C-alpha positions in Angstrom: 0.0 0.0 0.0 2.8 2.3 0.9 4.4 1.7 -2.5 1.2 2.6 -4.2 0.9 5.8 -2.2 4.5 6.8 -2.9 3.9 6.2 -6.7 0.8 8.3 -6.6 2.6 11.1 -4.8 5.4 10.9 -7.3 3.1 11.2 -10.3 1.4 14.1 -8.5 4.7 15.9 -8.0 5.7 15.4 -11.6 2.3 16.8 -12.7 2.8 19.9 -10.4 6.3 20.4 -11.8 5.1 20.1 -15.3 2.3 22.7 -14.7 4.7 25.0 -13.0 7.1 24.9 -15.9 4.3 25.6 -18.2 3.4 28.8 -16.3 6.9 30.1 -16.7 7.0 29.6 -20.5 6.9 33.0 -22.2 5.2 33.6 -25.6 7.8 33.8 -28.4 7.8 37.0 -30.5 8.0 36.0 -34.2 7.7 39.5 -35.7 4.7 41.5 -36.8 2.3 40.8 -39.6 2.1 44.4 -40.7 -1.3 44.2 -42.4 -2.8 42.9 -39.2 -1.2 45.7 -37.2 -2.4 48.3 -39.7 -5.9 46.9 -39.7 -6.1 46.9 -35.9 -4.7 50.5 -35.6 -7.2 51.7 -38.3 -10.0 50.2 -36.3 -8.8 51.9 -33.1 -8.7 55.2 -34.9 -12.1 54.6 -36.5 -13.6 54.0 -33.1 -12.0 57.1 -31.8 -12.4 59.5 -34.7 -15.1 58.0 -36.9 -14.5 58.4 -40.6 -12.8 61.7 -40.5 -9.3 60.4 -39.8 -6.5 60.2 -42.4 -4.0 57.3 -42.5 -0.7 58.8 -43.7 2.0 56.3 -43.1 3.0 52.9 -41.9 6.7 52.7 -41.0 8.5 49.5 -40.1 11.9 48.1 -39.1 13.2 44.7 -40.2 15.5 42.8 -37.9 18.3 42.8 -40.5 19.4 45.2 -43.2 17.8 44.6 -46.6 21.3 44.0 -48.2 22.3 41.4 -45.7 19.6 38.7 -45.7 17.2 37.0 -48.0 13.6 35.8 -47.4 13.7 35.4 -43.6 13.6 38.9 -42.1 11.1 39.7 -39.3 9.4 43.0 -38.8 10.3 44.0 -35.3 8.9 47.6 -35.0 5.9 49.3 -36.5 4.7 52.9 -36.4 1.3 53.9 -37.8 0.6 57.7 -38.3 -2.9 59.2 -38.5 -4.2 62.7 -38.7 -7.5 64.0 -37.2 -8.0 67.7 -38.0 -5.1 69.4 -36.2 -4.1 66.4 -34.1 -1.5 63.8 -35.1 -1.8 60.3 -33.6 1.2 57.9 -33.8 0.9 54.3 -32.7 4.1 52.4 -32.1 4.5 48.6 -31.7 7.7 47.0 -30.6 9.0 44.0 -28.5 12.4 45.4 -27.4 12.0 47.2 -24.1 15.0 49.4 -25.0 12.8 51.2 -27.5 10.9 52.8 -24.6 13.9 54.9 -23.7 14.4 55.8 -27.4 10.8 56.9 -27.7 10.8 59.0 -24.5 13.9 60.7 -25.7 12.2 61.5 -29.0 9.1 62.8 -27.3 11.1 65.0 -24.9 13.0 66.5 -27.8 9.7 68.1 -29.1 8.9 71.7 -28.3 5.1 71.4 -28.5 2.7 69.8 -26.0 2.1 66.1 -26.3 0.6 63.1 -24.5 1.7 59.5 -24.6 0.8 56.1 -23.1 2.7 52.9 -23.1 0.9 49.6 -22.7 2.4 46.1 -22.6 1.4 42.4 -22.6 3.3 39.2 -22.5 4.8 39.7 -26.0 5.3 43.4 -26.9 4.6 47.0 -26.2 2.2 49.6 -27.7 2.9 53.3 -27.3 0.3 55.9 -28.4 1.6 59.4 -29.0 -0.7 62.3 -29.5 0.4 65.9 -30.5 -1.4 69.0 -31.8 0.5 69.3 -35.0 0.3 68.3 -38.7 2.0 65.4 -40.5 3.2 66.8 -43.9 4.2 65.6 -47.4 1.7 62.7 -47.6 -1.7 62.0 -49.1 -4.4 60.1 -47.2 -3.5 56.5 -48.3 -5.9 54.8 -50.7 -5.9 51.5 -48.9 -8.7 50.1 -51.1 -6.3 50.1 -54.0 -3.7 48.0 -52.3 -3.3 44.7 -54.1 0.3 43.8 -53.0 1.1 43.0 -49.4 4.3 44.1 -47.7 5.6 40.6 -47.7 5.0 40.3 -51.4 6.7 43.6 -52.1 9.7 42.4 -50.0 9.9 39.2 -52.0 9.8 41.3 -55.2 12.7 43.4 -53.9 14.7 40.4 -52.9 14.2 38.7 -56.3 15.3 41.8 -58.2 18.7 41.8 -59.8 20.0 44.9 -58.0 21.9 46.1 -55.0 19.5 46.3 -52.1 19.4 49.4 -49.8 21.7 49.2 -46.8 18.9 49.8 -44.3 16.3 47.9 -42.3 13.6 50.5 -42.8 10.5 50.5 -45.0 7.6 53.0 -45.1 4.2 52.7 -46.8 3.0 56.1 -47.9 1.3 57.9 -50.8 3.7 60.9 -51.2 2.9 64.3 -52.4 5.1 64.5 -55.4 5.0 66.7 -58.6 1.7 66.1 -60.5 0.3 63.6 -61.4 0.2 62.5 -57.8 0.4 58.8 -57.0 -3.1 57.2 -56.7 -1.9 54.2 -54.6 0.5 53.9 -51.7 4.2 52.9 -52.3 6.4 50.7 -50.3 9.6 52.6 -50.0 12.5 50.4 -48.8 15.6 52.1 -47.4 16.7 55.6 -46.3 16.1 58.9 -48.1 19.5 58.6 -49.9 19.4 54.9 -50.6 15.9 53.6 -51.3 13.7 51.7 -53.8 9.9 51.9 -54.1 7.3 49.4 -55.2 3.7 50.3 -56.1 1.3 48.6 -53.7 -1.3 48.2 -56.5 0.8 46.9 -59.4 3.9 45.5 -57.7 6.0 47.5 -60.1 9.1 49.4 -59.2 8.6 53.2 -59.1 11.3 55.6 -60.4 9.9 58.9 -59.3 8.6 59.3 -55.8 
């Protein structure tokens, strides 16, 4: 009888240890699906501002520079930018806690009043920044015309026979250029001095933007 009791206690202890180890397992961050993030942020802004909000930009950082990797490159940081009348809303998503200090430094460098909140869960952080100012040089993005996802545009860029930008940055925007103005957003990969753009409707490279 004692042997049976000891066996039962042993199994119970194993079960408790197993459950305890499960509780300490942390969710793994596998990068952002940018379209899902954009859709969620657009819904947040629609709930807040109804239909009178403009969606100006989606910025993102990849884990690695575009000229150093191939297909496997996670998006690790996203910033969506909206405008409601004279108020600019910026929503940041990131998993690295070091970004909190970077953001606060950026906020504190501004000379105009602002508000921000930083929320977290088991996987990442969301910072919402609100300032009474205008975001310039963009049109309100025509999201209904988007036929090419960011992942598809990235694959097009990687497959192209060209030198890739030495940068981990991409921005989706519909810039104010010389007429005729773009009628669909562009994915612009790289920095201002070293970048390549792909039309989000056609998937073609864009020369003038």
